[in-house]
C-alpha positions in Angstrom: -65.8 202.2 17.5 -64.4 202.9 14.4 -63.5 207.1 14.2 -64.2 208.7 11.0 -61.5 211.1 9.8 -63.0 214.7 9.5 -61.5 216.9 7.2 -62.1 221.1 7.5 -61.7 222.2 3.7 -60.1 225.4 4.5 -59.4 225.5 0.2 -58.7 228.9 -0.6 -61.1 230.7 1.8 -57.9 232.3 3.3 -58.5 234.7 0.4 -54.9 234.8 -0.1 -54.5 235.9 3.4 -52.3 234.2 5.8 -53.7 235.6 8.8 -56.9 234.4 7.4 -55.6 231.1 6.8 -54.3 231.0 10.7 -57.8 231.5 11.7 -59.3 228.7 9.7 -56.7 226.3 11.6 -57.4 227.4 14.9 -61.5 227.2 14.0 -61.3 223.7 12.4 -59.1 222.6 15.3 -61.9 224.0 18.1 -64.6 222.7 16.3 -62.9 219.1 16.3 -61.9 218.2 13.2 -58.9 215.9 12.6 -57.4 217.5 9.5 -57.5 221.3 8.3 -57.3 220.8 4.3 -55.7 223.8 2.0 -54.9 224.0 -1.5 -51.8 224.2 -3.1 -51.2 225.2 -6.6 -49.4 227.8 -9.0 -52.2 229.3 -11.4 -50.3 229.3 -14.3 -49.8 225.8 -14.3 -53.8 225.0 -13.2 -55.5 227.1 -15.6 -55.3 228.8 -19.3 -55.9 232.1 -19.7 -59.3 231.2 -21.9 -60.4 229.1 -18.7 -63.9 229.8 -17.5 -65.0 230.1 -14.0 -67.9 228.1 -12.5 -71.5 229.3 -12.5 -71.3 229.9 -8.8 -67.7 231.3 -8.7 -69.4 233.9 -11.0 -72.1 234.4 -8.7 -69.2 235.0 -5.9 -66.6 236.5 -7.9 -68.2 238.3 -10.5 -67.6 237.7 -14.3 -65.4 240.3 -15.2 -62.3 238.8 -14.0 -60.8 235.1 -15.5 -60.7 232.0 -13.8 -56.5 232.3 -14.0 -56.8 235.9 -12.3 -58.3 234.7 -9.2 -56.3 232.1 -8.7 -53.4 234.1 -8.5 -55.3 235.9 -5.7 -55.4 232.5 -3.7 -51.9 231.1 -3.9 -50.0 229.7 -1.3 -45.8 230.3 -1.1 -43.7 227.5 -0.3 -43.1 229.4 2.7 -46.6 230.3 3.7 -46.8 226.2 4.2 -44.2 226.3 6.4 -45.8 228.5 8.8 -49.0 227.0 8.7 -48.0 223.8 9.2 -46.2 225.0 12.5 -49.3 226.6 13.3 -51.0 223.8 12.9 -48.7 221.3 14.8 -49.5 224.3 17.3 -53.1 223.9 17.0 -53.1 219.8 17.4 -54.6 219.2 13.8 -53.1 217.9 10.6 -52.0 220.1 8.0 -53.2 218.7 4.7 -53.0 220.6 1.2 -54.3 219.2 -2.4 -51.9 220.0 -4.9 -53.1 220.7 -8.2 -49.8 220.5 -10.5 -46.7 218.6 -10.8 -44.7 221.0 -8.7 -47.0 221.5 -6.1 -46.3 217.6 -5.8 -43.3 218.4 -5.7 -43.2 221.0 -2.8 -45.9 218.6 -0.6 -43.7 215.7 -0.9 -40.8 217.5 0.6 -42.7 218.7 3.6 -43.6 214.9 4.3 -47.5 215.2 5.0 -49.0 212.2 6.0 -51.6 211.4 3.0 -52.7 212.9 0.0 -55.9 214.1 -1.5 -56.9 214.3 -5.2 -59.5 216.9 -6.2 -62.5 215.5 -8.2 -61.2 217.3 -11.4 -57.8 215.7 -11.5 -59.4 212.0 -12.0 -58.5 211.6 -15.5 -55.2 213.3 -15.0 -52.7 210.3 -16.0 -49.7 211.6 -15.2 -50.7 213.3 -12.3 -52.2 209.8 -11.0 -49.0 208.1 -11.9 -47.2 211.0 -9.7 -49.0 210.6 -7.1 -49.7 206.7 -6.6 -45.4 206.4 -7.1 -45.3 207.7 -3.5 -47.0 205.3 -2.1 -48.8 206.8 0.6 -52.3 206.8 1.6 -54.5 208.5 -0.5 -57.8 210.1 -0.7 -59.6 210.0 -4.1 -62.8 212.3 -4.6 -64.7 211.2 -7.5 -67.0 214.2 -8.0 -68.4 214.0 -11.8 -67.0 210.7 -12.3 -68.4 207.3 -13.3 -67.6 203.6 -12.0 -65.3 203.2 -15.0 -63.5 206.3 -14.0 -62.8 205.4 -10.6 -61.5 201.9 -11.6 -59.4 203.2 -14.1 -57.8 205.7 -11.4 -57.5 203.2 -8.7 -56.1 201.2 -11.2 -53.3 204.3 -12.2 -52.7 204.4 -8.6 -52.2 200.7 -7.4 -49.9 200.5 -11.0 -47.7 203.0 -9.8 -46.8 201.7 -6.5 -49.9 202.4 -4.3 -51.8 199.5 -2.7 -55.3 199.4 -2.7 -55.8 198.9 0.9 -54.0 202.8 0.8 -56.9 204.0 -1.0 -59.8 206.0 0.7 -62.2 206.8 -2.4 -64.8 209.5 -1.9 -68.2 210.1 -2.8 -69.1 213.7 -3.9 -71.4 216.0 -6.0 -69.4 218.6 -7.6 -72.0 221.6 -7.2 -72.0 224.0 -4.6 -74.3 223.9 -3.4 -75.1 220.0 -4.3 -78.8 219.5 -4.7 -80.2 217.0 -2.3 -81.7 215.0 -4.8 -78.4 214.7 -7.0 -76.5 213.4 -3.6 -77.3 209.9 -4.3 -75.5 208.9 -1.1 -76.1 205.2 -2.1 -73.1 205.2 -4.9 -70.8 205.6 -1.7 -72.2 202.0 -1.2 -71.8 201.4 -4.3 -68.0 202.1 -5.2 -67.3 200.5 -1.8 -68.5 197.2 -3.2 -67.5 197.5 -6.9 -63.7 198.2 -5.9 -63.2 197.2 -2.3 -61.9 200.2 -1.1 -62.8 202.5 2.1 -65.0 205.2 0.9 -66.0 208.1 2.3 -68.3 211.7 1.6 -66.8 215.1 0.7 -70.0 217.3 1.2 -71.5 220.0 -1.2 -74.7 220.3 0.5 -76.1 222.9 3.0 -76.2 222.5 6.2 -75.3 219.2 8.0 -77.4 216.1 8.1 -76.2 214.4 4.8 -72.6 214.2 6.0 -73.8 213.1 9.2 -76.4 210.6 7.2 -72.9 209.2 5.2 -70.9 208.4 8.2 -74.4 206.0 9.4 -73.9 204.1 5.5 -70.4 204.1 6.5 -68.3 206.8 5.6 -64.5 207.0 6.7 -64.1 210.1 6.0 -66.2 213.3 5.6 -64.7 216.4 4.1 -66.7 219.7 4.4 -66.0 223.2 3.8 -65.0 225.6 6.6 -65.0 229.3 6.5 -64.7 232.0 9.5 -67.8 233.9 7.8 -70.1 232.7 5.0 -70.7 236.3 3.9 -66.4 236.7 2.9 -65.9 237.7 -0.6 -64.2 234.9 -2.2 -65.6 231.7 -4.5 -66.3 228.9 -1.9 -67.6 231.1 1.3 -71.0 230.7 0.7 -71.0 227.0 0.5 -68.9 226.8 3.6 -69.7 225.9 7.3 -69.0 228.6 9.7 -67.4 227.2 13.0 -70.1 226.8 15.2 -72.0 224.6 12.4 -68.8 222.8 11.8 -68.7 222.1 15.6 -72.5 220.9 15.4 -71.4 218.5 12.6 -68.7 217.1 14.3 -70.7 216.1 17.4 -73.1 215.0 15.0 -70.7 212.4 13.9 -69.4 211.4 17.1 -73.0 210.5 18.2 -73.4 208.1 15.0 -70.4 206.7 15.4 -71.5 205.9 19.3 -74.4 204.5 18.2 -72.9 202.1 15.1 -72.0 199.1 17.3 -70.7 196.0 16.2 -73.8 195.1 14.2 -74.7 191.7 16.5 -78.0 191.8 17.9 -78.6 190.7 21.5 -79.6 192.2 24.6 -77.6 195.0 25.4 -76.3 195.4 29.1 -79.1 198.2 30.1 -81.5 196.1 27.9 -81.0 192.7 30.6 -82.3 195.3 33.2 -85.4 195.4 31.6 -86.2 191.9 30.6 -87.6 190.9 33.9 -89.9 194.2 33.7 -91.4 194.7 30.0 -91.3 190.9 29.0 -94.3 188.5 30.2 -94.7 185.3 31.5 -97.3 182.4 31.7 -99.9 182.9 34.7 -103.2 181.5 36.3 -106.3 183.8 35.0 -108.6 182.2 37.3 -107.9 179.5 40.3 -106.2 176.3 39.0 -106.5 173.1 41.4 -104.1 170.8 41.9 -104.2 168.0 39.0 -106.4 170.1 36.9 -105.0 170.9 33.3 -104.1 173.6 32.1 -106.2 175.6 29.3 -106.3 178.6 27.4 -109.5 179.5 29.4 -107.6 179.0 32.6 -103.8 180.2 31.6 -102.8 183.8 30.5 -99.8 186.1 29.9 -98.7 188.8 32.1 -95.9 191.0 33.3 -93.1 190.2 34.9 -91.2 188.2 32.9 -89.5 186.2 35.5 -91.4 183.1 35.0 -92.4 180.6 32.3 -91.8 182.0 28.8 -95.0 182.4 26.9 -93.3 181.1 23.9 -94.0 178.1 26.0 -97.7 178.2 26.2 -98.3 175.0 23.4 -96.4 173.3 26.0 -98.5 173.9 28.6 -101.9 173.6 27.8 -102.7 169.8 28.3 -100.2 169.2 31.2 -101.9 168.4 34.8 -100.6 171.4 37.7 -99.4 169.6 39.9 -100.4 172.1 42.8 -103.2 174.7 43.1 -102.8 178.2 41.9 -104.5 181.7 42.7 -105.8 183.9 39.8 -102.4 186.4 38.3 -99.9 183.5 40.1 -97.0 183.0 38.2 -97.0 178.9 36.5 -94.3 176.7 37.5 -93.2 173.7 35.7 
């Protein structure tokens, strides 16, 4: 059974509070996530003074402060990263963070993380992609707002910089919070897999848990979903995040789907074999038949159980002579 990598996107839902970040780690681990992911950035390296906030961010944090001011409150220091890594180890969950600038890439590289997550906003950032690609480690690439040409270009940059294609997982994503269902387009995930021969997954921003579970049934090997301790907290992403109980329900749904996927070979399963003889039918006498009498459409029929001659042999039996007498409802023998 292939196991989907489930990433709990804590992101900036710690609100700049390390204790809240610890709570997110613990909640993600208890909910069954494999990875808890934060965001690593230096606000001044990420946005200019003039950078506007997205509409959903304005809705949650107000329009008065700039994006830069908002981001400054959400930075994690190098020391806090170390504390979070230690806490993740104590909670038996993998620590991951998305870097948004070159210095943050250097910081995370020094922390010996197992993999890299490239956010949708960096898919057209050539020097950023080269720097990540040069590390030759597993990469998860989000593709919100991107078209196939941009995805192809990003993969090419990563490969040319030193990351093998088999180390790249591409996540389909719709960059809106929450993402409208009629703009999710889950089939695009399969298009990406066919176009580039890469493992695929899904970064979900929809309300609820139905869509990420469906994505697993469609071949997603990675699922990423925001987690929060309270969706009513102040902050840009809390409202579009799952609270721990709902995240745990998503994890359960994904694991159920994984078990149900199977190997794709159509054949009777062990539990079905026990029901074959009960549910299927056999050829039986529909009336008394004398020895030597021909089998006809009037004197044979098909009924349960399925322990005798299959009705698929109907044509072969019609016209043959009975070797012995049969009572009504008696199974016919060759």
